[in-house]
TIDOZA-290229 format. One record per atom (N, C-alpha, C, O, CB): x, y, z. Coordinates in pm, whole numbers, plus 50000, padded with zeros to 5 digits. Glycine has a CB too. Example, Ala and Ser with C-alpha at 12.3 -4.5 7.8 and 13.67 -1.06 7.14 Angstrom:
513194943150780
512304955050780
513204967050780
514244966850846
511314955350905
512854977550708
513674989450714
512905000350787
513415011450804
514084994050572
END
This chain:
276647001240378
277976999640321
278017004440177
279007010140132
278416985040328
276887002140103
276837006739965
277047021739957
277787026839873
275517002939900
276357028840049
276437043340046
277857047840074
278367057040010
275467049640147
278497041440170
279867045140204
280807042240086
281697050140057
280337037540329
280587030840019
281427027039905
281247037239792
282217041439727
281077012739855
279967041239770
279657050739665
280297064239696
280877070739608
278137052339649
280197068339823
280807080939864
282317080439844
282937090339805
280477084140010
282907068739872
284337067339853
284737068839709
285767074939677
284807054139905
283917063239619
284207064439475
284157078939430
284997083539353
283217056039392
283137086239481
283027100339445
284257108039494
284777116739425
281737106439505
284687104639615
285877111339668
287097108639583
287867117839553
286147106939809
287277095839543
288407092439456
288307099439322
289317103839266
288487077339435
287067100639269
286857107339141
287327121839147
288037126539058
285367106639101
286917128839252
287297142839263
288777144639295
289387154539255
286467149739369
289357135039366
290797135539390
291527134039257
292497141139229
291237124339489
291027124439175
291627122439043
291517134838957
292467138738891
290997110738973
290337141038959
290147153438882
291077164438931
291677171738853
288697158038891
291187165339062
292047175539119
293497173439080
294217183039051
291917175839269
293927160839080
295307157739043
295557161238897
296577167238863
295617142739068
294597157538809
294737160538667
294787175538644
295557180438561
293597154238587
293937182838718
293907197338702
295207203638749
295707212938687
292727203338779
295747198538859
297007204138908
298137201438810
299017209738792
297347198239046
298107189538745
299107186638643
298977196338525
299977201338474
298967172138594
297727198738483
297487208038372
297917222138408
298507229138326
295997207938332
297617226338531
298017239738576
299537241038578
300087251338538
297447242738715
300197230538626
301667230838631
302237231538489
303227238538465
302207218238704
301617224238395
302067224738257
301887238638199
302777243738130
301317214438172
300757244838225
300507258438176
301557268138229
302057276538155
299097263238218
301887266738357
302907275438417
304257273538347
304927283338315
303047272438567
304637261138323
305927258438255
305937263938114
306927269738070
306197243338253
304827262138041
304777266837903
304757282037896
305307287937803
303547261037832
304117288337993
304177303037998
305607307938017
306017317837955
303297308338112
306347301038101
307757304838122
308577302837995
309457310837964
308357296638237
308287292037922
308997289737796
308637300537695
309507305237622
308657275637739
307367304637691
306977315337599
307667328437635
307967336637547
305457317137600
307927330437763
308607342637807
310027343837753
310617354637757
308637343137958
310587332737701
311897333437638
311867342937519
312867349437488
312367319437593
310727343637451
310517353837349
311047350737211
311117359737127
311117366037394
311417338437184
311957335237051
310887331436951
311137331136830
312957323937062
309687328636999
308537325936913
307477336436938
307277340437053
307977311636937
306787341136834
305697350636858
304577344336939
304017350537029
305147355936726
304247331836905
303207324536977
303187310036935
303847306136839
301847330936954
302417302137007
302277287936972
301047282237041
300527288037137
303557279937012
300587270936990
299517263437056
299927248937063
300647243936977
298157265136980
299447242037167
299837228037190
298617219837226
297577225137265
300907227037302
298777206837213
297747197537260
298407184337295
299417180437237
296647195537154
297807177537392
298157163637424
296867155737410
295857159037472
298787162237570
296897145137329
295687137637298
295947122637308
297087118037311
295167141137159
294857115137315
294897100637305
293617096337236
292837104737191
295047093737446
293407083237226
292167078337167
290947082637246
289827082637194
292197063137156
291157086437373
290057090737459
289667105237437
288617109637483
290417088637603
290527112737367
290227126637342
291387135637378
292547131537377
289007130837417
291067148137411
292077158237441
292337158737591
291407160337670
291627172137389
293587157337631
293977157937771
294487171837810
294427175637927
295037147437801
294977179137713
295447192737740
295487200137607
295817194537503
296867192737809
295137213037614
295117221437493
295207235937537
294477240237626
293837218837407
296097243437475
296237257437516
297027265037411
297747259237330
296917258537654
296887278237415
297657287037328
298447297037411
298057300337523
296747294437230
299557301737355
300477310537428
301027321237333
301217318737214
301647302437493
301277333037388
301857343537306
300867349337208
299667349837234
303067338337232
301387353637092
300567361136997
300517354636860
301507349636808
301107375136985
299317354936802
299177351136662
299537362936572
299877361136455
297747346236632
299457374936628
299907386936560
300537396136665
299847401536751
298727394136485
301837397736656
302587405036760
302217419736759
301987425636864
304087403336741
302177425636640
301967440136630
300617444336687
300497455036746
302077444536483
299597435936669
298257439236717
297897432136848
296757432736893
297227435636612
298897425336908
298707418537036
297507408937034
296757407937131
298517428837148
297337402136921
296257392436909
296707379036966
297707373636918
295807390936762
296017373637065
296487361237131
296497349337037
295667348136947
295607358137251
297447340537058
297497327636989
296637318037071
296947315437187
298977322236972
295567312837011
294647304037083
294587290437015
295217288236911
293237310337090
293837281337074
293687267937014
292867268636885
292837258836810
293037258237113
292207280036860
291437281736737
292157290336633
291607292936526
290097287736769
293367294836664
294147302336564
294487293136448
294887281636467
295437308236628
294327298336328
294517290336207
295847293136141
296297304536136
293397293036109
296487282536089
297727284136016
297947272135923
297317261635940
298917285636112
298817273835828
299287262435748
300027252735842
300657256935939
300217267135630
299927239935811
300657230135892
301697222535810
302247212435856
299687220135956
301987227435689
303047221535610
302827206735585
301717202335554
304377223635679
303897199135598
303887185135556
303077175735644
302917164035609
305267180235548
302587180335758
301627172035832
300427168935742
299767158735758
301157179335963
300177177935646
299087175835550
299237162635475
298237156735434
299057187335449
300457157935458
300677145435384
299977133635449
299647123935381
302167142535372
299747134335580
299067123135646
297637121635596
297107110535594
299077125035799
297007132735557
295667131835499
295717125735360
294777118935318
295017145735494
296807128235288
296977121835157
297127106735176
296627098935094
298207127635083
297807102735284
297897088535316
296517082535339
296227071535291
298767086435439
295677089735413
294317084835438
293537083535308
292847073535286
293567094135535
293657093635220
292927093335093
293347081335009
292507074634948
293167106335015
294657078435005
295147066834931
294587053934992
294127045134919
296697066334931
294617052835125
294097040835191
292597039335168
292107028135154
294387041435341
291877050335164
290437049635139
290157044035000
289257035834983
289787063535154
290927048334901
290757043234765
291147028534755
290557021034677
291597051434667
292137024434835
292497010234840
291347002234901
291006991434851
293797008034922
290747007435009
289587000735069
288426999534970
287696989634971
289127008235194
288277009634885
287187009534786
287507000634666
286676999134576
286897023734739
288696994834665
289086985934556
289476993134429
289506987034322
287976976734527
289787005934438
290117013834319
291627015034296
292057019734191
289527027634331
292407010834394
293857011634389
294457000034464
293766993334542
294367025034446
295736997434441
296526989134531
297886995634544
298247004334464
296636974234480
298636991434643
299976997134660
300876993634542
301857000634516
300606992134790
300566983034471
301416978634360
300956984334227
301556981234123
301426963434353
299916992534226
299456998534101
300527007834043
300957017034112
298137006434123
300967005633920
301897015033857
301217028533835
300067029033791
302427009433721
301907039233866
301267052433853
300947055633708
300047063533680
302177063333912
301687049633614
301407052133473
300157045033423
299727047233310
302587047933389
299567036533507
298257031033475
297157041433499
296027039633454
297987018433559
297507052233569
296527062333608
296827075933546
295907082633499
296487063533760
298087080133546
298447093533499
298177095033349
298427085733273
299927096433530
297687106633307
297397108633164
298667109333078
298647105732961
296587121333144
299777114033138
301047114033068
302047106033150
302127107533272
301557128533043
302817097533084
303667088033153
304837094833224
305407104633175
304197077733055
305167089533340
306227095033423
307167083733464
306717073433515
305647102333549
308447085533442
309417075033475
310757081533509
311027092833470
309567064933359
311587074133580
312947078533609
313787076433483
313897065233435
313547070733732
314397087233429
315147085733303
316347076433315
316827071533213
315627099133256
316827073933436
317947064633455
317457050133459
318247040833440
318707068033584
316147048233486
315557034833490
314187035333420
313167032933484
315407029733639
314177038333292
312907040633222
311987028533215
310787030133193
313187045333083
312517016633232
311687004633220
311186999633356
310446989733361
312466993633152
311577006333465
311137002233598
309887010133637
309977022333652
312277004233703
308747003633653
307527010933690
307647017333828
308167011233922
306317001433687
307167029433839
307017036033969
305597033134018
304637035333945
307287051733960
305477028034139
304177023734190
303657033034299
304367041834347
304277009434245
302417030934336
301817038234448
302657036234573
302887045634648
300357033634473
303117023934597
303947021134713
305187030134714
305567035234820
304367006234714
305807032134600
306997040634592
306657055134627
307397061634701
307607039934451
305537060034574
305147073834602
304957076034752
305497085534809
303867077434528
304187067134815
303737069734952
304807067035056
304667071135171
302537061334983
305907060135017
306997057435112
308257065535078
309327062935133
307337042535112
308127075134990
309257083634949
310397075534888
311577078534911
309777091635069
310047065334812
311067057134747
310887057234594
311327048034526
311007042734800
310237067634542
309957068334398
311157073234318
311077074234196
308777077434373
312257076334384
313517081134323
313387095134265
313957098234161
313957071534214
312607103734336
312447117634294
313367126834375
313627124434493
310977122034310
313847137234310
314477148634377
313547160534362
313067163234251
315897151634317
313287167834469
312507180134455
313397190834392
314397194634453
311947184834593
313057195934272
313887205934207
313687219834267
312747222134343
313597206334058
314567228934234
314427242834277
313067248334236
312437255834311
315557251534218
312617244534119
311357249934068
310137244834142
309027249634117
311217246733922
310307235134233
309207231434320
308697243734396
307517244434431
309647220434419
309577253334421
309197265334496
308137273534424
307587282834482
310417273934523
307847270334299
306787277134227
305407273734284
304407279634243
306837273534079
305357264334376
304077260534438
303507271534526
302287272034546
304267247934520
304347280434580
303887290434678
303257302534608
303917309434530
305047295034768
301987304834637
301277316234581
300927325834694
299947323734767
299987311634505
301727336334709
301507346034817
300377355534781
300177358934664
302797353834846
299647359934882
298507368734859
298937382534811
298157389734750
297697370234986
300177386034838
300777398434786
302287396534782
302817387034840
300387410834874
302977405534716
304427404134703
305117405834838
304657413234925
304967414334603
306227398834853
307057400234973
307947412534954
308887412234874
307927387235000
307647423135026
308377435735011
309327437935128
309217447835201
307407447434999
310257428735144
311277429835248
312617432035179
312987424135092
311317417135340
313357442535215
314667444835152
315557432535164
315527425535265
315367456935214
316337429935061
317157417835056
318037416335179
318207405235229
318027418034931
318597427335228
319507426435343
318787422435471
319417418335567
320217439735363
317447423635472
316677419735590
316047406035574
315297401535661
315597430135618
316337399335464
315837385735445
316837375735500
318047377635481
315557383035297
316397365135567
317317354435604
318017349235478
317407348235372
316577342935677
319287346035491
320087342135374
319457330635297
319467330535173
321477338235417
318917320735371
318387308935303
317147312035220
316737303835137
318067298235404
316527323735242
315297327235170
315557336535051
314707337834964
314327333735266
316717342735048
316967352934946
316847347634805
316337354634716
318337358734965
317297335334782
317267329934647
315847326234601
315617323834483
318157317634639
314897325834695
313537321934661
312577333634641
311607332334567
313007313034768
312837344934705
311847355634708
311517361034570
310357363834540
312337366934795
312527362434484
312247367134348
311297357534278
310387361834207
313567368534267
311507344634298
310617334634239
309227335734299
308227335734227
311187320534260
309137336634433
307837337734499
307037349534445
305827348534424
308027339234651
307717360534422
307027372734378
306587372234232
305827380834188
307917384634398
307037362234157
306627360934017
305827348233992
305427345633879
307847361233927
305597340334097
304827328034080
303407331034032
302807341034072
304787320134211
302897322433946
301537324133894
300757311233912
301337300433914
301567328333745
299447312233926
298637300233944
298717291033823
298837295533709
297177304033970
298647278233849
298527268033745
297837256033807
297767254933929
299917264233684
297357247133724
296727235033777
297797225833833
298977226933797
295907227733668
297397216833921
298357207333976
298897198333865
300057194233870
297707198834088
298077195333765
298547187333651
299667194633578
300687188533544
297377184433554
299487207633553
300537215533487
301787216133573
302907215633521
300027229733456
301607217433702
302717218333795
303567205733789
304797206433782
302217220633938
302917194133791
303627181433785
304327179733651
305507176233646
302657169733810
303607182233544
304167180033411
305347189333383
306287185433314
303087182133306
305287201533436
306357211133408
307707206533461
308747210433409
306017224633468
307697198033565
308957193933628
309297179133612
310467175433619
308907197033772
308287170833591
308527156433598
308377149233464
308737137533454
307597150433696
307857155933363
307707149933232
308767155333137
309107167133145
306287152433176
309297147033048
310447150832964
310277163632884
311267170432855
310737139832869
309057167232847
308867179532769
308447191332858
308067201932808
307817177232661
308527189332990
308157200133081
309157211533081
310347209333057
308007194733221
308697223533107
309527235633103
310687235033201
311757240133172
308687247933131
310477228733316
311497228433421
312067214333442
312697211533543
310917233733551
311817205933347
312297192033358
313817191333345
314427198533266
311647183233250
314417182633425
315847179633413
316077165833472
315347161533561
316737190533486
317087159033423
317397145733477
317717146333626
317467136733699
318577139633400
318267157633671
318627158833812
317387159233903
317517158934025
319467171333834
316197160033843
314977159133922
314707144833968
313717142234037
313787164333842
315587135633930
315467121633967
316797116634023
317867121533987
315037113133846
316717106734112
317907100334165
318477090434064
317747085233979
317607093334299
319757087834075
320357076933999
320207063834078
321147056134093
321857079833967
319017061834127
318697050034207
317447043534152
316517050434109
318517053634357
317427030534154
316267023034106
315057026034195
315187025534318
316567007834104
313887029134139
312697031434220
312427019934317
312487008134280
311477033434131
312127023634440
311817013634543
312977009434629
312797001734724
311267001734479
314177014534599
315357009834674
315907019934773
316607016234866
316447006234578
315587032834755
316217043334836
315177053334885
314347058034808
317317050534755
315237056535015
314367066735072
314917080535038
316077083535067
314217065035225
314097088934977
314467102834952
313197111234962
312347110934873
315157104634811
313077118635072
311847126135101
311457134834983
312287142234930
312027134835228
310207133834940
309797140334816
308437146934828
307417140234845
309787130334704
308407160134819
307147167434809
306457164634677
305227163834670
307387182434825
307247163034571
306647160034441
305917146634444
304857145234382
307727159934331
306467136934514
305797124034524
304417125234588
303457119034543
306647114234604
304317133334694
303037135334761
302077143234672
300877140734673
303247142634895
302627152734596
301787160534504
301177151434398
299987152534367
302617171634437
301987142534344
301497133034243
300467123634305
299467120234241
302677124934183
300707119334428
299737110534497
298397117534512
297347111434493
300277106134635
298417130334547
297167138034560
296447139234427
295217138534421
297457151734615
297217141134320
296627141934187
296007128534147
294947128134084
297687146234083
296647117634184
296097104334158
294797102234234
293877095934183
297127093434197
294707107534355
293447107034430
292327113334347
291217107934341
293587114234568
292607124534285
291607131234203
291207122934081
290027121334051
292117144934159
292217117534013
291947109833891
291147097133921
290247093433845
293257106133822
291477090534031
290807077834063
289427080134123
288497072734093
291667069734159
289297090234209
288017092534277
287017100134190
285807099134211
288247100134405
287517107734092
286647116134011
286207128734082
285297135734036
285437108333970
286867131834196
286567143934273
287847151834294
288947146434282
285897140334409
287697164534326
288887172234362
289467166434491
288737160834573
288547187334378
290767168034508
291417163434630
290757169934752
290507163434853
292937166534627
290477182834739
289867190134850
288507184334887
288217182235005
289707205034815
287677181534786
286357175934813
286457161834871
285707158234961
285507175734685
287387153934819
287507140134866
287957139735012
287397132035091
288507132334778
288937147735049
289397147735188
288397154435280
288287150835398
290747154835199
287657164135228
286607170135310
285507159935340
285017159035452
286017182635239
285147152335239
284077142335255
284497131035349
283687126335429
283697136635120
285747126635339
286167114735412
286957117435540
287187108335620
286987106135322
287387129935560
288167132935681
287607145135755
287167143835869
289647135435644
287627156735694
287287169035765
285847169035817
285617171835935
287487180935674
284897165835731
283497166235774
283167155535878
282537158835979
282587164435655
283557142935859
283247132835962
283837136036099
283287131836201
283737119335917
284957143236101
285607146336229
285237160236281
285797165036380
287107145336214
284287166736213
283807179936257
284937190236261
284977198836350
283157178836395
285857189336165
286947199036155
286447211236077
286877213935965
288217192736086
285527218436140
284767228836070
285587241336040
285227249135952
283577232636151
286687243336112
287497255336092
288597253235987
289297262735952
288107259636223
288747241035939
289887237535854
289527238035707
288357236835669
290407223735889
290557239735623
290337239935479
291647240235404
292727240635464
289477251835439
291547240035271
292737239435184
293017252635114
293967253635037
292567228535080
292197262835141
292427275935078
291927286835171
291177284235265
291717276734940
292337299135143
291917310335225
290417312835213
289797318435303
292687322935186
289837308635101
288397310635080
287557301235167
286387303935193
288057308534933
288157290335211
287417280335289
287427283135439
286647277135513
288007266635264
288267292135484
288437294135628
288097308435668
287907317135582
289867290735670
288017310735796
287797324135850
289157330935867
289877328335963
287027323535987
289497339535773
290827345735773
291037355135892
292167359135920
291047353335644
289957358835962
290137367236081
290827359436192
291367365336286
288777372536131
290817346036182
291517337636280
292877332736231
293547325036299
290657325736316
293277337236112
294547332836055
295697340336121
295627352436141
294567334835902
296757333136153
297897339236222
298707347836126
298617346236004
298787328436284
299487356936180
300527363636102
301737354336097
302007346836191
300917377536165
302457354935986
303577345735961
304897353235972
305057363935914
303447339135824
305847347436047
307117354136074
308307345436032
308297333236048
307217357736223
309317352235979
310587345635947
311447345236073
311077350836175
311327352935832
312577338536065
313407336636184
313947349736241
314297350436359
314557327536152
314017360336157
314457373336207
313267382336241
313417394536255
315357380236103
312077376336253
310837383036294
310237392236188
309327399936219
311087390836417
310727391636066
310077398635956
308777391335922
308717379035923
311007399535830
307737399135893
306427393235863
306267391335712
306667399935633
305287402235919
305657380035673
305397377335533
303887375435512
303177372235607
306177364935485
303407377335389
301967375835363
301537361135368
302377352235359
301607381835226
300237358735381
299717344935372
299937339435232
300127346935136
298217344535408
299897326235220
300097319835090
299297306835085
298907301335188
301597317235064
299077302234964
298507288934941
299477281034855
300467286534806
297087289834873
299197268234836
300097259534760
299377253434640
298267248334653
300657248434850
300027254034524
299527246734408
299537231734439
298627224434401
300377249834281
300587227434507
300767213334543
300117210134676
300767204934767
302267209734548
298827213334688
298117212734816
298257199434890
298307199335013
296677215534793
298307188334818
298317175234884
299587172434963
299617163435046
298127164334782
300637180134937
301907177735007
302097187135125
303027185135204
303067179234912
301227197435140
301467206435252
300487217935265
300827228135325
302797211935241
299287216735211
298417228235200
297317229835302
296557239435294
297817228235073
297187220635400
296067221735493
296247233535588
297337235735643
295907208735572
295167241035607
295107251835705
294197247035817
293047243235792
294597265435641
294687247235940
293887242136051
294327248536181
295217256936184
293987226736061
293697244336290
293997249236424
294397237436512
294207225936474
292777256936486
294957240336627
295257229736723
293977222636766
293967210536786
295987235336846
292897230136779
291617224036816
291207213436714
290927202036750
290527234736829
291177217236586
290737207936482
291747196636462
291367185136443
290527215436351
293027199936468
294047189736448
294007179436561
294347167836540
295447196136439
293607183636680
293467174336792
292357164136766
292497152436799
293177181936922
291257168736707
290177159536672
290677149036574
290397137136588
288987167236610
291427153536478
291987144636377
292977134736438
292897122736412
292677152736268
293897139936518
294957131436572
294407121136671
294867109736674
296017140036641
293427125236750
292807115836844
292147104336768
292237092736809
291757123136931
291487107536657
290847097136576
291887087836513
291657075736502
289987103436466
293017093436471
294067085236412
294647075436516
294897063736486
295187094236354
294857080436637
295387071836743
294377060736777
294747049136795
295707080236870
293107064636785
292057054736813
292017044036705
291917032136735
290687061636824
292107048236580
292087038736470
293247029036476
293087017236446
292087045936339
294417034036514
295587025436520
295547016236642
295907004536634
296867033836522
295117021736755
295187014236881
294107003536893
294396992336933
295077023736997
292857007036859
291796997336883
290746996636773
289706990236790
291117000437012
291017003036661
290037002836552
288807010836588
288907020636662
289646988436519
287647006836536
286397013736565
286457028436525
285897037036593
286047012536713
287157031236415
287267044936365
286257047336254
285927038236179
288697047836315
285767059536246
284807062936141
285497066136008
284827068535908
283967074736185
286837066236006
287567070435886
288067058535804
287807057835684
288737079335925
288787049235868
289357037635801
289157025135885
288817026036003
290857039835771
289367013635824
289307001035899
290556999335984
291577005935961
289136989135804
290466990436082
291606987636170
292836983536090
293926988536114
291236976736272
292656974235996
293796969435919
294416980335833
295626980235810
293386957735831
293606989635786
294137000635705
295037009835787
296047014635736
292997008735644
294677012135913
295527020335999
296897013736019
297927020436015
294857022736136
296887000636039
298166993536057
299006994435931
300206997035938
297916978836095
298376992335816
299106993235689
299657007335669
300787009035624
298186989435572
298847017335702
299227031135676
300357035935766
301247043235721
298027040135693
300327032035893
301277037735989
302497029136014
303587034436037
300587040136117
302347016036011
303517007536034
304487008535917
304097012235806
303076992836055
305747005335942
306787007335842
306596998135721
306646985935732
308167004935904
306387004235605
306356996935479
307746996535416
308086987235343
305357003135382
308527006835447
309907007235396
310837008835515
310627017535600
310097018835292
311877000635520
312867001435628
314257000835567
314586991635493
312656989935731
315067010835600
316487010535562
317307012335689
316757012235800
316817021735457
318597013935675
319447015235793
319097027435876
319227027135999
320897016035752
318637038035812
318377050435887
316977056135869
316667066535926
319377060835847
316117049435792
314787054735768
313727043935776
313937032435736
314737061535632
312567047935829
311377039535827
310227048435782
310117059935823
311097033035968
309377042935698
308267050835647
307007042535634
307047031435581
308617057035514
305897048035682
304587042635652
304067049335527
304847054235444
303617044535771
302747049735511
302127056235396
301947071035429
300917075235481
300757049535360
302967078735396
303057093035430
302967095635580
302747107035621
301957100635359
303147085335661
303297086935806
304747084035840
305277073435804
302317077635886
305377093335910
306787091735945
306907083936076
305997083836158
307477105435958
308057077636092
308387070436216
309737075536262
310737073836193
308407054636195
309777082036380
311037088036424
311907077936498
311537066236512
310757100136514
313057082536545
314017073636611
313507067436738
314027057036781
315257081136640
312497073436800
311907068036923
310767058336893
310167052736985
311397079337010
310477056336765
309377047636729
308017054336736
306997047536739
309377035736817
307997067636740
306737075036741
306247077136598
307037078336505
306907088636814
304917077636584
304287079236453
303707093336440
303157098836535
303187068536432
303827099036320
303227112036296
303907119036181
304257112836081
303287120536420
304087132036196
304757139836092
305097153536149
304577157636253
303867141135964
305987160536078
306297174436109
306077182735984
305907177235875
307757176036162
306087195836000
305917204735886
306707217435904
306737223136013
304447207935864
307347221935798
308077234535801
307927241735668
308277236335564
309567232235832
307397253735672
307197261935553
307427276535593
307567279535711
305757259935493
307487285635496
307667299635534
306687304035642
305477303435622
307517308635411
307207308435755
306367313735861
305717303735953
304927307736039
305327321635803
306007290835939
305377280936029
306327269436061
307197265935981
304097275435965
306127263736179
306697250736214
305577242936283
304817248536362
307977252136307
305497229936254
304407221836306
304917207736336
305707202136261
303227221336206
304427202036448
304897188836492
303727181036548
302907186336623
306027190136598
303647168236510
302537159736554
303037145336558
303277139336453
301287161136459
303207139536678
303707125836692
302997119036808
302617125436906
305247125736715
302807105636797
302267098136910
303067085436933
303687079936842
300797094736886
303037080937058
303717068637099
302737057037083
301717056737153
304247069737247
302997047536994
302047036536974
301897027537097
300907020237106
302477028236857
302837027937190
302737019637310
301767025637411
300897018737463
304117017937375
301907038537438
301027045037535
299757050437471
298747052237538
301767056337605
299807052937340
298657058937273
298507073737301
297447079437275
297407052037313
299537080137353
299517094537381
300287102037273
301367097737231
300107097537521
299727113137230
300367121137126
300407135737163
299647140337249
299677119336994
301287143137097
301417157537123
301487165236993
301947160036891
302667160437209
301027177436998
300997186536883
301587199836926
301307204837035
299547188436829
302417205636840
302907219336858
302787226536725
303297221736623
304387219536911
302117237936724
302047246536607
302557260436644
302217265736750
300587247336552
303377266336558
303857279936581
303907287636451
304057281736344
305237279836648
303777300836460
303697309436342
305027316136309
305077327936275
302617319936362
306107308336321
307427313236286
308257301636234
308197290636288
308117320036407
309037304236129
309967294036082
311377297936125
311897308436086
309887292435928
311977289436206
313337291836255
313917278236293
313967274636411
313357301836376
314347270836191
314757257036216
316207255536258
316667244336282
314517248936095
316937266636267
318357265636304
318757275236416
319927275936454
319217268236183
317797282436469
318127292436571
317407289936702
317057278636735
317797306136521
317197300636777
316567299436908
315087295736900
314507290636996
316707312436983
314477298336783
313077294436766
312897279436778
311997274836850
312567299136631
313727271736710
313607257236718
314027252236856
313507242136904
314467250536609
314957259236920
315327255537057
314137256937151
313917248637239
316507264137106
313367267637132
312187269637215
311157258537188
310517253737281
311557283537189
311007254637063
310097243637030
310547230737099
309717223137150
310037241536876
311847228437102
312377216337169
312017216537317
311637206237372
313917215437151
312137228137383
311747229237524
310267226037541
309877218937634
312067243337579
309447231437451
308007228837456
307737213837440
306947207937515
307267236737345
308397207837343
308217193637312
308577184837431
307837175537466
309077189637190
309697187837494
310137179937609
309217182037729
308967172737805
311567183637647
308717194037746
307797196837856
306487189137837
305927184037934
307517211937866
306007188437714
304817180337686
305087165537711
304207158237757
304357182437541
306307161137679
306667147237702
306637143837851
306177133037889
308067144337645
307097152937934
307047150738078
305597149638127
305277141038209
307767162138152
304747158238075
303337157838110
302717144438067
301927138538141
302577169638045
303087139837947
302567127137895
303017115437981
302267105837999
303007125137751
304247116038033
304737105238119
303877103938244
303567092938289
306207107738158
303477115338300
302597115138416
301217109838381
300607102538460
302487128938475
300717113438263
299417108338220
299447093238198
298527086138238
298987115338093
300527088638133
300627074438100
300567065738226
300017054638223
301927071638023
301127070738334
301137063138459
299727061438515
299447051938588
302027069938561
298837071038481
297487070438534
296457064538439
295297062938476
297067083938574
296877061338317
295927056038219
295787040938231
295027034838155
296377059638078
END
């Protein structure tokens, strides 16, 4: 009877494998059909849980002109998804006893920063990480983009929303993150203006802020005594074996870097960000899956090599709640109650969210920015198709 029972288990095991494979094959077929719509040059996706990667694949091209396939190892900027690593860095410093959420940022910054409408109200770490610091991102925030070469696209062929920025992009020059912050947020800064701040008391109003994340990354450097890049590499990238990822073109294999396309399919050069902590990570779906799986594991059952169980709850659960917004520590919470983040920058769109109930998450990366046209519609089809696949997985988990 033992032998028969054992044989039965093996049969069930292979039936289960076959079912999972057929689901994956069906998903690949659907995603190929979506790619055939042709509104995106290429994309890569993943479905993950605390158990690891359940599906991962690339579609279309990372470079259309040279017919280079988009794979799970294709590298690109992921925009504001990078902020989730800044959240981890802040939580790590809190675990080390070097910070608290209530620490005033002026206890750390070398030059004092305050809202000119509320100069006596301290801005705290909690305000920075929940986008409630009462900051407005000014036009001059766009000085963060450092392109590898000038954008030589005639004005009439530029999308309208980009035309006002290209002249600035082509004249941007490197500066330290400290100089970048001071130029816009300190009263004697070259680009400082009162309109860079809300007429709202710090801590009372959600207003998404790249500058807030940039300042948080700079605080990581000041408190840890290490560069932001080194600190996140030591505490996140290296422990998770994210060997293909980095914060600059010098850190990665540029032969795997995607070409970047605007919504009208014009190609733009690669770029890096002065404000790296708010959107500068370069990675692949493969590496991002390792990261996301670990984040889900940490939230769902602890036993993570990155943070303690309680730190994951603090970081991801809502610290700020208003009528229309909920925010963790640089982790967003959408209307469905999913945790993660999205990213949008010149030439890229990126999405990463998981359901805390099922523990299943999905990732979509693409090398085109088109947030108002057929490009984003194609991403929505991809997103919904992954959701259907996840529903089938959840039933079997």
